[in-house]
VOGU-3710 file (C-alpha; in Angstrom, 3 decimals, decimal comma):
1> xxxxxxxxxx> 0,088/0,097/-0,049  1,269/3,443/-0,926  1,075/6,487/1,473  -2,060/7,157/3,749  -4,489/9,828/2,318  -5,227/11,906/5,150  -4,675/15,450/3,603  -6,425/15,991/0,361  -6,422/19,194/-2,032  -9,425/19,435/-4,663
11> xxxxxxxxxx> -8,619/21,904/-7,315  -11,575/23,539/-8,874  -14,526/24,200/-6,703  -17,408/23,872/-9,345  -20,179/21,742/-8,718  -18,064/18,351/-9,279  -15,351/19,886/-6,818  -17,514/20,804/-4,391  -19,359/17,376/-4,369  -16,128/15,457/-4,245
21> xxxxxxxxxx> -14,897/17,962/-1,169  -17,877/17,107/0,334  -17,589/13,411/0,333  -13,943/13,557/1,603  -14,782/15,900/4,261  -17,596/13,746/5,553  -15,222/10,508/5,286  -12,760/12,243/7,947  -10,403/13,508/5,608  -8,647/17,201/5,991
31> xxxxxxxxxx> -9,823/18,814/2,631  -8,204/21,896/1,046  -10,216/23,637/-1,857  -8,471/25,773/-4,349  -10,072/27,911/-6,771  -9,004/31,409/-8,065  -12,348/32,632/-7,863  -13,402/34,097/-4,488  -16,981/33,155/-5,580  -16,604/29,704/-6,261
41> xxxxxxxxxx> -14,827/29,131/-2,843  -17,549/31,031/-0,873  -20,250/29,035/-3,008  -18,474/25,840/-2,121  -18,433/26,459/1,785  -22,227/27,453/1,165  -23,238/24,248/-0,563  -21,476/22,173/1,978  -23,076/24,009/4,815  -26,534/23,500/3,093
51> xxxxxxxxxx> -26,220/20,029/1,931  -24,490/18,746/5,431  -27,623/20,405/7,176  -29,993/18,677/4,886  -28,323/15,449/5,773  -28,938/16,273/9,473  -32,539/16,940/8,801  -32,822/13,471/7,124  -31,234/11,764/9,910  -28,053/10,421/7,813
61> xxxxxxxxxx> -25,499/12,314/9,888  -25,478/14,031/13,505  -25,087/17,783/14,211  -21,693/16,709/15,603  -20,671/14,962/12,405  -21,604/17,912/10,221  -19,604/20,351/12,316  -16,725/18,040/12,366  -16,730/17,797/8,591  -17,220/21,654/8,184
71> xxxxxxxxxx> -14,252/22,290/10,141  -12,083/19,538/8,202  -12,836/21,881/4,906  -10,934/25,276/4,261  -10,461/27,109/0,992  -7,565/28,948/-0,720  -6,908/30,576/-3,914  -3,608/29,370/-4,772  -2,100/25,996/-5,484  0,685/26,622/-2,722
81> xxxxxxxxxx> -2,121/25,465/-0,389  -1,498/22,161/-1,665  1,942/21,738/-0,479  1,125/19,438/2,617  -1,653/17,420/0,624  -0,898/13,637/0,002  -3,355/13,743/-2,963  -4,556/16,345/-5,037  -7,601/15,867/-7,077  -7,915/18,407/-10,158
91> xxxxxxxxxx> -11,442/19,131/-11,748  -10,663/22,274/-13,474  -12,162/23,067/-16,967  -11,734/20,191/-19,694  -8,938/21,744/-21,422  -5,216/20,395/-21,854  -3,879/23,748/-21,530  -5,499/24,279/-18,279  -4,895/21,148/-16,414  -1,379/20,990/-17,630
101> xxxxxxxxxx> -0,526/24,440/-15,977  -1,985/23,024/-13,045  0,138/20,146/-13,134  3,203/22,318/-13,683  2,579/24,274/-10,855  1,731/21,500/-8,614  5,156/19,675/-9,566  6,637/22,465/-7,905  4,908/22,826/-4,721  3,746/19,326/-3,590
111> xxxxxxxxxx> 5,867/16,307/-2,109  7,599/13,958/-4,361  5,108/11,118/-2,842  2,174/12,852/-3,490  -0,295/11,484/-5,977  -1,844/13,709/-8,612  -5,233/12,880/-10,018  -7,520/14,580/-12,636  -11,052/14,103/-12,659  -11,141/14,405/-16,681
121> xxxxxxxxxx> -13,840/12,307/-18,262  -12,588/13,245/-22,105  -8,948/14,129/-21,947  -5,755/11,792/-21,998  -4,434/10,758/-18,674  -1,169/9,645/-20,490  -0,701/12,803/-21,976  -1,298/14,687/-18,772  1,077/12,397/-17,213  3,894/12,615/-19,552
131> xxxxxxxxxx> 4,349/16,273/-19,065  4,360/15,866/-15,378  7,952/15,406/-13,337  6,180/12,425/-11,540  4,330/10,449/-14,067  4,412/7,341/-12,254  2,101/9,198/-9,751  -0,113/10,671/-12,087  -3,899/8,868/-12,751  -7,501/9,609/-13,252
141> xxxxxxxxxx> -9,892/9,798/-10,630  -13,117/10,040/-12,405  -16,091/10,742/-10,311  -19,684/10,969/-11,513  -22,012/13,958/-10,846  -23,583/14,388/-8,148  -20,440/12,965/-6,561  -22,029/12,678/-2,838  -24,779/10,525/-4,428  -23,299/8,499/-7,526
151> xxxxxxxxxx> -21,460/5,565/-6,456  -19,196/4,967/-9,223  -15,561/6,179/-9,172  -13,250/5,005/-12,525  -9,643/4,793/-11,413  -7,747/5,377/-14,696  -4,218/4,020/-14,988  -1,652/5,309/-17,975  1,256/2,912/-18,935  3,007/5,236/-16,856
161> xxxxxxxxxx> 1,246/4,930/-13,781  2,718/2,994/-10,754  0,526/0,031/-9,346  0,857/1,139/-5,638  -0,606/4,895/-6,384  -3,782/2,817/-8,243  -4,089/0,606/-5,163  -3,812/3,827/-2,955  -6,495/5,449/-4,537  -8,939/2,477/-5,054
171> xxxxxxxxxx> -8,742/1,874/-1,256  -9,706/5,571/-0,731  -12,649/5,088/-2,884  -13,802/2,054/-1,027  -13,554/3,896/2,060  -15,447/6,600/0,707  -18,270/4,188/0,094  -17,853/4,450/-3,531  -17,556/1,357/-6,084  -14,112/1,783/-7,821
181> xxxxxxxxxx> -13,652/0,100/-11,370  -10,325/0,039/-12,961  -9,974/1,287/-16,432  -7,319/1,922/-18,983  -6,690/5,315/-20,529  -9,068/6,240/-23,315  -11,339/9,044/-23,778  -14,834/8,548/-21,763  -13,228/5,782/-20,085  -16,039/3,138/-19,549
191> xxxxxxxxxx> -19,262/4,627/-18,720  -18,817/7,905/-20,544  -17,419/5,995/-23,314  -20,369/3,953/-23,818  -23,027/6,664/-22,660  -21,898/9,256/-24,981  -21,728/6,980/-28,363  -25,686/6,322/-27,400  -26,310/9,875/-26,593  -24,709/10,888/-30,128
201> xxxxxxxxxx> -27,080/8,492/-32,053  -30,096/9,671/-30,220  -29,285/13,399/-31,297  -28,600/12,455/-34,993  -32,069/10,086/-34,688  -33,944/13,364/-33,709  -32,009/15,619/-36,007  -32,793/13,573/-38,690  -36,638/13,976/-38,221  -36,858/10,171/-37,530
211> xxxxxxxxxx> -38,916/10,690/-34,159  -39,848/13,374/-32,107  -37,864/14,398/-29,147  -40,469/13,274/-26,683  -40,857/9,819/-28,579  -37,208/9,090/-28,227  -37,008/9,858/-24,737  -39,898/8,144/-23,626  -38,944/4,977/-25,888  -35,532/4,485/-23,995
221> xxxxxxxxxx> -36,959/5,145/-20,597  -40,064/2,609/-21,145  -38,281/0,269/-23,402  -34,822/0,010/-21,550  -35,907/1,221/-17,945  -33,551/4,076/-18,068  -34,060/6,784/-15,477  -33,857/9,618/-18,242  -34,122/9,831/-21,938  -30,972/10,397/-23,889
231> xxxxxxxxxx> -31,945/13,950/-25,021  -33,002/15,243/-21,480  -29,635/13,731/-20,520  -27,950/15,747/-23,172  -29,660/18,625/-21,713  -28,787/17,599/-18,140  -25,147/17,230/-18,862  -24,542/20,205/-21,164  -24,487/19,962/-24,750  -21,453/21,653/-25,056
241> xxxxxxxxxx> -19,854/19,245/-22,539  -21,097/16,238/-24,460  -19,730/17,672/-27,696  -16,435/17,979/-26,032  -16,588/14,496/-24,898  -17,293/13,166/-28,196  -14,639/15,192/-30,030  -12,021/13,608/-27,862  -13,369/10,421/-28,492  -13,606/10,497/-32,202
251> xxxxxxxxxx> -10,098/12,039/-32,408  -8,849/8,821/-30,929  -11,335/6,039/-32,319  -12,043/7,418/-35,580  -15,514/6,085/-35,260  -18,500/7,589/-37,189  -20,631/6,721/-34,295  -18,428/9,268/-32,078  -18,570/11,948/-34,666  -20,383/14,672/-33,003
261> xxxxxxxxxx> -23,890/15,289/-34,378  -24,110/18,578/-36,167  -27,154/19,595/-34,048  -24,823/19,283/-30,837  -22,561/22,366/-32,572  -25,592/24,230/-33,660  -27,099/24,155/-30,293  -23,818/24,980/-28,643  -22,839/27,779/-31,049  -26,191/29,566/-30,514
271> xxxxxxxxxx> -25,728/29,118/-26,807  -28,405/26,602/-26,285  -26,529/24,112/-23,963  -29,238/22,732/-22,085  -30,786/22,988/-18,719  -27,843/25,447/-17,444  -28,889/28,126/-20,601  -32,564/27,401/-19,847  -32,885/25,830/-23,201  -31,232/22,880/-25,157
281> xxxxxxxxxx> -33,317/20,125/-26,833  -35,926/21,235/-24,326  -37,080/24,546/-22,968  -36,778/25,132/-19,167  -38,143/27,516/-16,730  -35,143/29,422/-16,169  -31,206/28,858/-16,632  -30,274/26,048/-14,276  -34,117/25,126/-13,801  -35,513/21,367/-13,921
291> xxxxxxxxxx> -39,070/22,010/-15,084  -39,622/21,504/-18,872  -41,977/23,877/-20,260  -44,003/23,785/-23,462  -42,594/25,243/-26,577  -42,936/25,249/-30,150  -42,188/21,723/-30,615  -44,350/20,458/-27,695  -47,079/18,234/-29,470  -50,818/19,282/-28,216
301> xxxxxxxxxx> -52,387/17,507/-25,847  -54,700/14,825/-27,185  -53,679/15,677/-30,683  -54,163/12,177/-32,838  -54,027/11,739/-36,919  -57,700/11,956/-37,580  -60,224/9,194/-36,915  -59,372/5,713/-36,981  -61,303/2,394/-37,619  -63,537/0,850/-35,051
311> xxxxxxxxxx> -61,812/-2,149/-33,105  -63,827/-4,432/-31,405  -62,066/-7,871/-31,848  -58,356/-8,618/-32,347  -56,588/-11,700/-33,829  -53,097/-12,540/-32,368  -50,974/-14,952/-34,553  -48,285/-16,865/-32,774  -48,155/-19,276/-29,734  -44,678/-18,245/-28,198
321> xxxxxxxxxx> -44,411/-16,102/-25,073  -44,714/-12,551/-26,938  -48,090/-13,753/-28,617  -49,532/-15,146/-25,423  -48,491/-11,816/-23,386  -50,075/-9,600/-26,203  -53,304/-11,814/-26,170  -53,511/-11,234/-22,274  -53,098/-7,313/-22,886  -55,877/-7,031/-25,276
331> xxxxxxxxxx> -58,177/-9,408/-23,393  -57,583/-7,620/-20,030  -58,700/-4,415/-21,915  -61,489/-6,024/-22,777  -61,413/-6,792/-26,366  -62,198/-10,360/-27,676  -59,296/-12,138/-28,750  -58,658/-15,125/-31,016  -55,340/-16,568/-30,209  -54,315/-18,740/-33,626
341> xxxxxxxxxx> -51,526/-21,241/-33,920  -50,329/-23,489/-36,487  -52,267/-26,326/-34,308  -55,097/-26,448/-31,931  -52,750/-27,927/-29,304  -50,172/-25,188/-29,769  -52,847/-22,752/-29,183  -54,293/-24,311/-26,201  -50,717/-24,478/-24,697  -50,462/-20,748/-25,394
351> xxxxxxxxxx> -53,972/-20,004/-23,620  -52,570/-22,253/-20,940  -49,814/-19,737/-20,438  -52,062/-16,786/-20,168  -54,110/-18,769/-17,667  -50,882/-19,146/-15,498  -49,915/-15,800/-15,790  -53,270/-14,428/-14,666  -53,269/-16,699/-11,777  -49,860/-15,152/-10,675
361> xxxxxxxxxx> -51,342/-11,919/-10,915  -54,283/-13,061/-8,562  -52,126/-14,588/-6,071  -50,030/-11,119/-5,691  -53,319/-9,332/-5,371  -52,856/-7,465/-8,427  -56,147/-8,855/-10,360  -59,409/-10,457/-8,748  -60,289/-13,958/-9,595  -63,568/-12,445/-11,353
371> xxxxxxxxxx> -61,356/-10,531/-13,529  -59,211/-13,478/-14,331  -62,129/-15,487/-15,208  -63,446/-12,685/-17,530  -60,213/-12,311/-19,121  -59,903/-15,901/-19,922  -63,280/-15,947/-21,126  -62,593/-13,390/-23,884  -59,714/-15,591/-25,559  -60,822/-18,166/-28,029
381> xxxxxxxxxx> -57,619/-20,392/-28,926  -57,519/-21,804/-32,632  -55,509/-24,027/-34,623  -56,162/-22,019/-37,936  -55,811/-18,415/-39,315  -59,409/-18,836/-40,506  -60,503/-17,973/-37,086  -59,477/-14,258/-37,874  -62,249/-13,829/-40,922  -64,057/-11,395/-38,487
391> xxxxxxxxxx> -61,547/-9,718/-36,501  -61,032/-5,756/-36,774  -57,115/-6,065/-35,814  -54,651/-8,943/-36,736  -51,570/-8,752/-34,790  -48,701/-11,237/-35,627  -46,062/-12,459/-33,415  -44,239/-15,162/-34,939  -40,649/-15,874/-35,738  -38,490/-13,172/-36,630
401> xxxxxxxxxx> -37,861/-14,222/-40,235  -38,922/-12,042/-43,055  -39,850/-15,099/-45,245  -42,168/-16,739/-42,495  -43,954/-13,302/-41,663  -44,549/-12,653/-45,318  -46,242/-15,882/-45,839  -48,459/-15,456/-42,912  -49,317/-11,793/-44,105  -50,110/-13,253/-47,442
411> xxxxxxxxxx> -52,477/-15,645/-45,601  -54,008/-13,025/-43,410  -54,709/-10,806/-46,780  -56,964/-13,820/-47,887  -58,537/-14,521/-44,599  -59,195/-11,213/-42,882  -62,169/-9,011/-43,694  -61,396/-5,689/-46,181  -60,646/-2,866/-43,600  -58,980/-5,211/-40,986
421> xxxxxxxxxx> -55,445/-3,651/-39,930  -52,755/-5,935/-40,059  -50,139/-5,365/-37,560  -46,361/-6,950/-37,371  -44,637/-7,003/-34,065  -41,315/-7,269/-35,921  -38,635/-5,939/-34,195  -36,088/-5,609/-36,852  -37,624/-6,509/-40,365  -38,887/-3,869/-43,016
431> xxxxxxxxxx> -42,553/-3,577/-42,205  -42,905/-2,355/-46,175  -41,521/-5,761/-47,127  -44,027/-7,751/-45,278  -46,953/-5,205/-46,295  -45,846/-5,909/-49,916  -46,641/-9,651/-49,477  -50,384/-8,547/-49,365  -52,667/-6,863/-51,783  -53,660/-3,835/-49,387
441> xxxxxxxxxx> -50,253/-2,515/-47,804  -52,050/0,727/-46,675  -53,441/-1,453/-44,330  -50,413/-2,779/-42,746  -48,394/-1,181/-39,824  -45,796/-2,250/-37,016  -46,841/-2,559/-33,879  -43,593/-3,701/-31,590  -44,357/-4,810/-28,122  -41,596/-4,999/-25,799
451> xxxxxxxxxx> -41,404/-8,402/-23,531  -42,805/-9,195/-21,431  -45,971/-7,684/-23,171  -48,007/-7,430/-19,960  -45,611/-5,414/-18,153  -43,752/-3,269/-20,683  -45,636/0,146/-21,302  -43,813/0,868/-24,725  -45,184/0,009/-28,159  -43,271/1,409/-31,022
461> xxxxxxxxxx> -45,607/2,343/-33,889  -44,216/2,047/-37,258  -45,708/3,616/-40,243  -44,365/2,699/-43,947  -44,419/4,935/-46,799  -47,878/3,273/-47,799  -49,636/3,096/-44,313  -52,935/4,719/-44,490  -53,389/7,744/-41,836  -56,738/6,203/-40,293
471> xxxxxxxxxx> -54,730/2,861/-39,849  -52,070/4,716/-37,772  -54,722/6,639/-36,005  -56,534/3,238/-35,155  -53,313/1,841/-33,867  -52,496/5,072/-31,637  -56,225/4,865/-30,246  -55,643/1,040/-29,643  -52,443/1,896/-27,576  -54,455/4,104/-25,510
481> xxxxxxxxxx> -57,121/1,685/-24,898  -54,833/-0,987/-23,699  -52,772/1,372/-21,255  -49,508/1,446/-23,479  -47,408/4,224/-24,405  -47,356/4,558/-28,201  -44,017/6,235/-29,990  -44,218/6,959/-33,757  -41,250/6,042/-35,724  -40,390/5,163/-39,670
491> xxxxxxxxxx> -39,961/2,004/-40,968  -36,011/1,441/-40,819  -34,070/-0,940/-38,939  -33,817/-1,164/-35,209  -36,863/1,704/-35,173  -36,048/3,484/-32,030  -35,222/1,432/-28,978  -32,911/-1,286/-30,917  -31,235/1,176/-33,197  -29,773/3,014/-30,115
501> xxxxxxxxxx> -29,667/0,359/-27,696  -27,544/-2,551/-29,775  -24,766/-0,018/-31,079  -23,981/0,615/-27,089  -24,164/-3,128/-26,321  -21,923/-4,058/-29,443  -19,539/-1,221/-27,900  -19,494/-3,005/-24,626  -18,335/-6,129/-26,273  -15,350/-4,423/-28,054
511> xxxxxxxxxx> -14,202/-3,054/-24,902  -13,810/-6,647/-23,438  -12,393/-7,704/-26,796  -9,625/-5,023/-26,542  -9,124/-6,151/-22,895  -9,784/-2,502/-21,848  -11,942/-3,389/-18,748  -13,715/-6,524/-17,594  -17,282/-7,771/-18,083  -17,687/-7,114/-14,204
521> xxxxxxxxxx> -16,335/-3,607/-14,354  -18,066/-2,720/-17,326  -21,718/-3,964/-15,737  -20,838/-2,307/-12,633  -19,758/1,049/-14,558  -23,148/1,432/-16,595  -25,340/0,412/-13,644  -23,715/2,664/-10,978  -22,552/5,839/-13,412  -25,334/5,382/-16,089
531> xxxxxxxxxx> -28,366/4,240/-13,896  -28,911/1,515/-16,142  -30,968/-1,379/-14,627  -28,830/-3,897/-16,009  -25,095/-4,018/-17,274  -24,794/-4,652/-20,941  -23,578/-8,165/-20,579  -26,392/-9,047/-18,091  -28,812/-7,837/-20,593  -27,151/-9,380/-23,678
541> xxxxxxxxxx> -27,373/-12,722/-21,698  -31,021/-12,068/-21,074  -31,703/-11,154/-24,571  -29,878/-14,117/-25,880  -26,629/-13,677/-27,818  -28,282/-15,198/-31,062  -31,134/-12,537/-30,962  -28,534/-9,834/-30,271  -26,150/-10,854/-33,310  -29,287/-11,012/-35,707
551> xxxxxxxxxx> -30,314/-7,386/-34,700  -26,843/-6,219/-34,856  -26,542/-7,859/-38,415  -29,797/-6,072/-39,473  -28,300/-2,768/-38,255  -24,985/-3,098/-40,088  -26,773/-3,789/-43,282  -29,141/-1,154/-43,213  -26,805/1,839/-42,226  -23,382/0,284/-43,869
561> xxxxxxxxxx> -21,551/1,930/-40,616  -18,261/0,048/-40,045  -18,842/0,567/-36,131  -22,080/-1,140/-36,378  -20,516/-4,311/-37,517  -21,013/-7,482/-34,934  -18,299/-7,535/-32,495  -16,219/-10,499/-33,667  -16,580/-12,094/-29,715  -20,346/-12,028/-30,246
571> xxxxxxxxxx> -19,939/-14,000/-33,535  -17,737/-16,442/-32,049  -19,896/-16,985/-28,807  -23,003/-17,652/-31,085  -21,006/-19,874/-33,284  -20,083/-21,860/-30,118  -23,731/-22,348/-28,943  -23,090/-20,092/-25,937  -26,241/-17,992/-26,380  -26,901/-16,730/-22,725
581> xxxxxxxxxx> -29,048/-17,696/-19,978  -31,245/-19,911/-22,361  -28,356/-22,453/-22,791  -26,639/-21,893/-19,427  -23,634/-19,917/-20,874  -23,043/-16,887/-22,641  -20,650/-14,127/-21,465  -21,028/-15,707/-18,061  -22,115/-19,205/-17,053  -25,599/-19,851/-15,478
591> xxx> -26,383/-22,544/-13,178  -28,734/-25,277/-14,790  -32,317/-25,010/-13,770
//
């Protein structure tokens, strides 16, 4: 173990620096906050006083602990004050020139055993270390905002960093109650390296007018369980900050996925940098405000695209988990449902699966026994599509294979009455190619449910260039009746959710391929630093590596972007039959049930 860290200097008392200082002071460290701005120093003191007072009020610390923490924090306006510090953490603006100047001055002030840490999330730690007189004691210590609440700390080593220095700051992070992850030196590290590519793609998706800002954000929150949509998150981070990080990432990777979307530069140049400016992708109540105000781009409440067609009965084609889940959703909402499979036996088994699901809801108190019986009574199991003759809406949920779906729609075209809406639940195939298998492509639309359908609130509504307006209006109205949130998008690979999710998952695999970070550290980084409910490798194993590979291939074929090419490791695991939880082994091994 290296030197103990009892006295720590924090250089830069903005939001992040002040947060880090608070964490350190509450953990018993003597903290020297350094900033050339007297206003920043006074603001840091006031912030610590206010936040620790709130902590006392909430019972998290005692008044004595608060007083002791405040007594351990002092401010200064010169780097000379760091002379006795055993660790210096700089969190000054993201500029090589500014950071290098700080490191040069610190070299002349601090002890030879002092560790110098940069809080950068976009610049090269190696480059900063190389210009220091003590490169072996320079590393990255990347906290996340707000530092008192966020558990993740990325400990960044360069090729010059001595292992004892890394061990020392890693131990400190644990003592602070944080979860340190070890990463190598590249722009964005792990969490931001994966997060900002995803945010950039969302900005490009919006810029292309593919979907509205509200629909993009709702899709990622409801479809992936994220705490915030990507465009709202860009506004929170700062659009100018995001662009700076992406520029640094692109300079190293030359990956088009990291080339900042032009809209980020346009908004930054206009001063529309997000919440801090009062306007970015959204408009806020004030600079620094949190409340979103309606603006010219806000959809009018209750505005729908005209009148739709009447829907009283629904046909669901398929016998798998998705088909039975969708049938359950419609039946619960009061629709008469025909659940058709290739054989009567398969249809009966699918209805049995619904009965089991409803029974679970009853046992958990979510559904009454009477409602269970009424729901089941609305479902008719059939062994042939001929049973769809009188349905108003036919929804297919069969295998994700274009030829199979085209054959099914050709059959639906013959069976279903004129005026019936035909919907496909495809997640990756071109809806128009399915529609063209019928003589009425204007009646065909995408209605992409998410698994498990009874629980997931999102439905992606996918119009083709041939879809009739009243068909679109019909599906929107049906989504409201079944209590799902519809988002509109065009007919291109991945729609919204998969088009943004799977490149992120693919990039995580590439990080492992390059031995940049471990599976566990990447999963921890995204859960703790990004608020994701599951890490990328947990999610890949749940989705299925074969399913993930198929979607990656579709995205790559559609967009022809080299950065979207499936990671070789994913292809190798699928070829080896390691498909995730369903086979007992994917990126991790699982106990057989």
